[in-house]
SEGU-639555 format. One record per residue (C-alpha): residue in three letters; x, y, z. Coordinates in steps of 0.05 Angstrom, whole numbers, plus 5000, padded with zeros to 4 digits. Each point is the difference from the previous one (the first is absolute). Layout:
N
AlaXYZ ...
//
This chain:
643
Unk459973398391 Unk501750615035 Unk500750744974 Unk502850525011 Unk496950774982 Unk503950544986 Unk499350365065 Unk505549695035 Unk498649545066 Unk492749934980 Unk498049314974 Unk493949784951 Unk495649555023 Unk501449264974 Unk494149494979 Unk502549364968 Unk502950334932 Unk496750634996 Unk503850584992 Unk497450625027 Unk501250784974 Unk498350625027 Unk494050304976 Unk495850685009 Unk491750164986 Unk495950475001 Unk494450025052 Unk493350454990 Unk494049925048 Unk494150184963 Unk496850625024 Unk492449884997 Unk496749705052 Unk505549875044 Unk500850775045 Unk497449925074 Unk501350645018 Unk499150454938 Unk507349924989 Unk503449614941 Unk502749345035 Unk507650044991 Unk506249395013 Unk503449945059 Unk507249865002 Unk501549285010 Unk493949744972 Unk500349364964 Unk496549654948 Unk500049354964 Unk501549884929 Unk498649384962 Unk503349834936 Unk496849734930 Unk500949345019 Unk496950065073 Unk506750085039 Unk500050505059 Unk505850335001 Unk502250305072 Unk497150625038 Unk500950714958 Unk500550555045 Unk498650744993 Unk505650465009 Unk496850615010 Unk492450165027 Unk495250594997 Unk497149984919 Unk495449534971 Unk505949814957 Unk506549735020 Unk505549604974 Unk500049225039 Unk507449624988 Unk499749295000 Unk502649384975 Unk497249574946 Unk503049374962 Unk504250184947 Unk496549994933 Unk492949975030 Unk494250464984 Unk496650365056 Unk492550014990 Unk495049995065 Unk501550345066 Unk496550035062 Unk500850385074 Unk501449845051 Unk505849534992 Unk496949535055 Unk493649844968 Unk501749254991 Unk498450044924 Unk500349554940 Unk498350104917 Unk497549534956 Unk495850054940 Unk499450694996 Unk497350145072 Unk504450095065 Unk497849735073 Unk501050435057 Unk499249985071 Unk496750575047 Unk501449935073 Unk494549905046 Unk503950455055 Unk501150674972 Unk503850665025 Unk494250484984 Unk503550294954 Unk499750034910 Unk506649625003 Unk495949405012 Unk496450074933 Unk502449524939 Unk501850374936 Unk501749624928 Unk502950254941 Unk501949854931 Unk506350234957 Unk506749964988 Unk506550195021 Unk499950494940 Unk493550285008 Unk498650005079 Unk495049735041 Unk493050375019 Unk497449735064 Unk493049865010 Unk495849915070 Unk497049364991 Unk497050035069 Unk494150385025 Unk502750475060 Unk495150115061 Unk501950725033 Unk497750125065 Unk501250475070 Unk500149735071 Unk499550525060 Unk504649795055 Unk495050125043 Unk496649324976 Unk505649645027 Unk500049554943 Unk505549424998 Unk497349644935 Unk496550154935 Unk497649484954 Unk496849974924 Unk495949344999 Unk496749714950 Unk497249304977 Unk504049964939 Unk506950164987 Unk503550585032 Unk507349915009 Unk504749344984 Unk501349704927 Unk496050354934 Unk502050144926 Unk501550544951 Unk499849974929 Unk506050374979 Unk496550324940 Unk494050195024 Unk501850065073 Unk492849595020 Unk500049725062 Unk498349265012 Unk498249825066 Unk498849255020 Unk496549765068 Unk503150115068 Unk504349415017 Unk499850195075 Unk496450505048 Unk505350465004 Unk498950104919 Unk493150315014 Unk503650645039 Unk505150445012 Unk502450255059 Unk504150625032 Unk500550005076 Unk504450315047 Unk502449885078 Unk498250775008 Unk494150494979 Unk499749974919 Unk498950824978 Unk499950354942 Unk499149764931 Unk500649274972 Unk499549654941 Unk499349254986 Unk500349624933 Unk495849544979 Unk498949484935 Unk494550264958 Unk493849644996 Unk492550104983 Unk496950225071 Unk496950605007 Unk499849935076 Unk506750245047 Unk499649685065 Unk505250165060 Unk501349855066 Unk503350525046 Unk502749595072 Unk501150495053 Unk505349885052 Unk495549675051 Unk497949504942 Unk492650264989 Unk499750024924 Unk495750524952 Unk497149814934 Unk499450384948 Unk496249844933 Unk500050574941 Unk496249794935 Unk501850334932 Unk494049724961 Unk501850104928 Unk506650024974 Unk506649674997 Unk501850125074 Unk505649434999 Unk503850184941 Unk507449944991 Unk502650835007 Unk493950225034 Unk501150345074 Unk493849975049 Unk500450545040 Unk495849825070 Unk501750625034 Unk501350095074 Unk497449405048 Unk494750335041 Unk500950205069 Unk493849695020 Unk501149314966 Unk496049455047 Unk504549505022 Unk498049295024 Unk502349375026 Unk501649564947 Unk499849244979 Unk506549784952 Unk498349554947 Unk504549375001 Unk502049404961 Unk494049454987 Unk498549535054 Unk496449315006 Unk496650125069 Unk496850505035 Unk502150315065 Unk498549535062 Unk495650225042 Unk492449865035 Unk494350365009 Unk494849705055 Unk492950344993 Unk496850155070 Unk494549715025 Unk500749374968 Unk493549765015 Unk494750444978 Unk492949675009 Unk494050304985 Unk491949875037 Unk497649384957 Unk493550174967 Unk501350695015 Unk496950224935 Unk494049685005 Unk500249624935 Unk498049325029 Unk492649815022 Unk501649254998 Unk498249775071 Unk492650275002 Unk497950254928 Unk499050805016 Unk500150085072 Unk505749865026 Unk507550134968 Unk505549444999 Unk503850005075 Unk495550575020 Unk494549895065 Unk493850335024 Unk493949875044 Unk497549384952 Unk506549655032 Unk499850275067 Unk501049645071 Unk494850045051 Unk500649985070 Unk497350325067 Unk493049745031 Unk495049544964 Unk495750604993 Unk505750494972 Unk501749444954 Unk492549914974 Unk499850734988 Unk506450034963 Unk498349414963 Unk493150294978 Unk502450744986 Unk506649754956 Unk495549484958 Unk503949754945 Unk495150394950 Unk501550645032 Unk506349964974 Unk504250785001 Unk505949794945 Unk498650034929 Unk504549964935 Unk499250694964 Unk501850254930 Unk500950655025 Unk508350025001 Unk504850595012 Unk502850394944 Unk506249734967 Unk499349335026 Unk501749364946 Unk494949605046 Unk492849914995 Unk496449975061 Unk500950345063 Unk496849855068 Unk494350285034 Unk497549975070 Unk494250265035 Unk495950155062 Unk493649825027 Unk494550065055 Unk499349435051 Unk494950175052 Unk503849715060 Unk506950254971 Unk498250734972 Unk505050064939 Unk503949414981 Unk505250264966 Unk503449724937 Unk506249585015 Unk505249634961 Unk505949695028 Unk505849544987 Unk498249635066 Unk493449845019 Unk494350355030 Unk498449745086 Unk493750285021 Unk497849825078 Unk496150635012 Unk493350374976 Unk504050615012 Unk503250164935 Unk505150425054 Unk501049425046 Unk506349715021 Unk498449344972 Unk499950204928 Unk505750044963 Unk504949744941 Unk504649565010 Unk506449564962 Unk497949375000 Unk507149554980 Unk497149344984 Unk491950124988 Unk496950094934 Unk493149824972 Unk498049614940 Unk494950254963 Unk498249744927 Unk505449475014 Unk505150495001 Unk504150255064 Unk499650695027 Unk505850165046 Unk498350465065 Unk507350224998 Unk504750254951 Unk507649815007 Unk505050684983 Unk506950045020 Unk501850694978 Unk500150695017 Unk498250514950 Unk501050765004 Unk492050094996 Unk493349754973 Unk496250324940 Unk492449855000 Unk494950314954 Unk493750185031 Unk493250294982 Unk495950165064 Unk492850194986 Unk494650185051 Unk493850034963 Unk495649995064 Unk504050585034 Unk505850125048 Unk499949735069 Unk502450625027 Unk502849715060 Unk504049474958 Unk499650244933 Unk506749574988 Unk501949294963 Unk506449745009 Unk506749544976 Unk505049695032 Unk504949414993 Unk504549725054 Unk505849564997 Unk501449585058 Unk503849255019 Unk497549345017 Unk494350145030 Unk491850024991 Unk500650755003 Unk493150335021 Unk498150774988 Unk493150265020 Unk497050695020 Unk500149865074 Unk502049285002 Unk502849905075 Unk504449434965 Unk502850274934 Unk507949854998 Unk504950444985 Unk506250015046 Unk506149744966 Unk496049734955 Unk498550594958 Unk505350094957 Unk496950494957 Unk494350384971 Unk496550434947 Unk493150315023 Unk495850584980 Unk493350035048 Unk496350704970 Unk499049884921 Unk494850544980 Unk494549894948 Unk503450034943 Unk494150284961 Unk499049474942 Unk507750044983 Unk505549515017 Unk505450185041 Unk507749775005 Unk502049955074 Unk507549825014 Unk500149805072 Unk507749955030 Unk501649425038 Unk502950155072 Unk503949415034 Unk501449775072 Unk505049544989 Unk505049744953 Unk497649304985 Unk496749764939 Unk492449915007 Unk496849234985 Unk492950304988 Unk496150694981 Unk493250095023 Unk495850494955 Unk494850305023 Unk495150434964 Unk492650335022 Unk495250494978 Unk500450345069 Unk505950125045 Unk495549795067 Unk496049465003 Unk493150084995 Unk501650724969 Unk496850244936 Unk493849954962 Unk496849424965 Unk503649964923 Unk506150335014 Unk504049664941 Unk507849894986 Unk502049814940 Unk508149735010 Unk504749864940 Unk507249854990 Unk503550015076 Unk507249994979 Unk505249925048 Unk505450534983 Unk507549885016 Unk505050604994 Unk505949434971 Unk506850215015 Unk506249704972 Unk508249795026 Unk504450074948 Unk507249655005 Unk506150444980 Unk506349594967 Unk506250205016 Unk501150434947 Unk494850425035 Unk494650134946 Unk494549654977 Unk493150094961 Unk492549955020 Unk492749964976 Unk493849875034 Unk493450104986 Unk498450385061 Unk502150725033 Unk505750005053 Unk503850645029 Unk507050034987 Unk504149805066 Unk505450465040 Unk507049774985 Unk497949764930 Unk500850374928 Unk494849794956 Unk500950254919 Unk496049954942 Unk503550014925 Unk497650634962 Unk504449864937 Unk505049424976 Unk505250344965 Unk506349574960 Unk504649835063 Unk494850335052 Unk493749905032 Unk497250715035 Unk497449915068 Unk494850415042 Unk499349995070 Unk493349895032 Unk501650355070 Unk499249625070 Unk493749925025 Unk496150064932 Unk494349554985 Unk502549694931 Unk493849844949 Unk497949294997 Unk502549644941 Unk507050394999 Unk505849704980 Unk506950265034 Unk506449935032 Unk501449935062 Unk507550215039 Unk501349745072 Unk506549855039 Unk495049505038 Unk498349304987 Unk492850095006 Unk495850594985 Unk493049995023 Unk494750474959 Unk494250195043 Unk492650064969 Unk499250644963 Unk494050425031 Unk498550704967 Unk501650294931 Unk505649624958 Unk505150444967 Unk499550154929 Unk505449644958 Unk500750294937 Unk503349634940 Unk502149355036 Unk502649594953 Unk500849295039 Unk495449474996 Unk498349485052 Unk496449355003 Unk496949695062 Unk500949274973 Unk507049654973 Unk498650324925 Unk503549644940 Unk503550464950 Unk503649994937 Unk507949975009 Unk503750604988 Unk494150464994 Unk499850375076 Unk504350205051 Unk500349725067 Unk504450245059 Unk506049655011 Unk504949655056 Unk504950544958 Unk497750575044 Unk503450265057 Unk497850385066 Unk500750674962 Unk497649834933 Unk494449554973 Unk501049654935 Unk494749804950 Unk501149474951 Unk497949664930 Unk496349325034 Unk501649504965 Unk495449515033 Unk493049804994 Unk497150015060 Unk498850745049 Unk499749885065 Unk493250145039 Unk499350745026 Unk506050224968 Unk501350564956 Unk503650044930 Unk500350554948 Unk497549724926 Unk502550674951 
//
């Protein structure tokens, strides 16, 4: 059916058999709690409201003919004979009524004015309608100098989208967000925002206001404001944040995306892959010769004799097995987890003067009764070993690592006084290839040359006055090839025959130190996460960040400057345009990383689905994306967020 209005040339709406008639209503704004600037809020000409009839019919929009006052007349049409009962503003609010409540939709994207706030009224055509603001309004001012292009209010609960209002009490009932956009309201502009703005949010019970300000360069500042007691998000309440500080700190930020079932595709290789240690370097195993020889080590009781018959006889008598100069000791270095150390000492032999204490991973060779003779040295016997108590002890130590330094604990005593000419003891470690390498003070056929791959040594250890002392000896490398053996020699005096009888050294916990580094593959998106348990340095050409806060929709990133040392056990995010980034060993004092909420795992970690966030393949070259992880295993050496 089509009906005609009284005014010529105008058509009335037609809806099946409904006859619409003209109607006017008086609409008044509730003045309390809705003033934004100290002035009474007013209607504007052209404002449109929606009105429901008592049987739930939505009338066509009623429009204000005049503005400038808090009360004005709205004109529209209603079904003939119907009773008007419930009104709402603005008209485009997707409203419906049922059982004494009205359901409306607050937009996610807003204009920044109070016009976006939803108002509801109960009344009649005769008595008019008094509108109540059923949203919470957040007012703030943005300085143009900040170059802010987008402002968001963030929450875990519902801030925009569908909610219901009781038409008698005007109490708000908000359900759960149906999408991520329902957790925020947004004001955006292609140019810098400047001046005062208002955003409307669905009332809730939270007491913390979270806002994100996005600058023109994409960097984001996060603002949290705690209101403490009361109902800061009640309907009709205005929360005035004031002017955003010009000193607001802006960060690079990650976004929070849709749930995923897989992490970003990346790999991390920790180098060096081989980090061998010295066999029985802690001197805890003594099964070869009871308490007189640690396993895998040798001294005079396993030495090899050469030279003339006279020298052989003299050396054999001088180094009779009863006169051993190695023993297991319970005098151990402080802080060790072990129970024993190794003690070596010097003694007097008439024909040799002072026979220094000698401990080696190779074999002692003696062919000269003069301690400093050219025929005396320690050497690696690649195939040799000796059987003691039915157990073989080798005269060599296989070793293929390239450590950065050797650490050894030493206590050096000189109870008979110090030899003023030769006061020092020594420790040396020689890395070499497949050769019977020889090392001696004055040996004419010591090996050296291209077989000498690297060495760590100290020849001037002075007495430690009864205390244990830690020595860190850096390796110096001659060649880039990997070694096959290591020859470690320890002596109570660095000069053969030097020192005095009863000079003694206690040796404990020899450890190889590897300054580890890593190589991280970077996916095509340009982002990856990393977690290692050693210090590394931020390389040039890569940006490294940690996460200080995880707010709905954003994770704030704080950059670690290039060249800085990242502390061991710090989970980070890495950005690079290269497909691979190498992190060199970190030396020096690490930077302070405060408030990092990223967690990491060294090995594949079982996790509960839907309980953490991981870096997603939805990331772009400009923005990393974290997403709720619906998988059950987190990759080794990666980082994640567990709110």
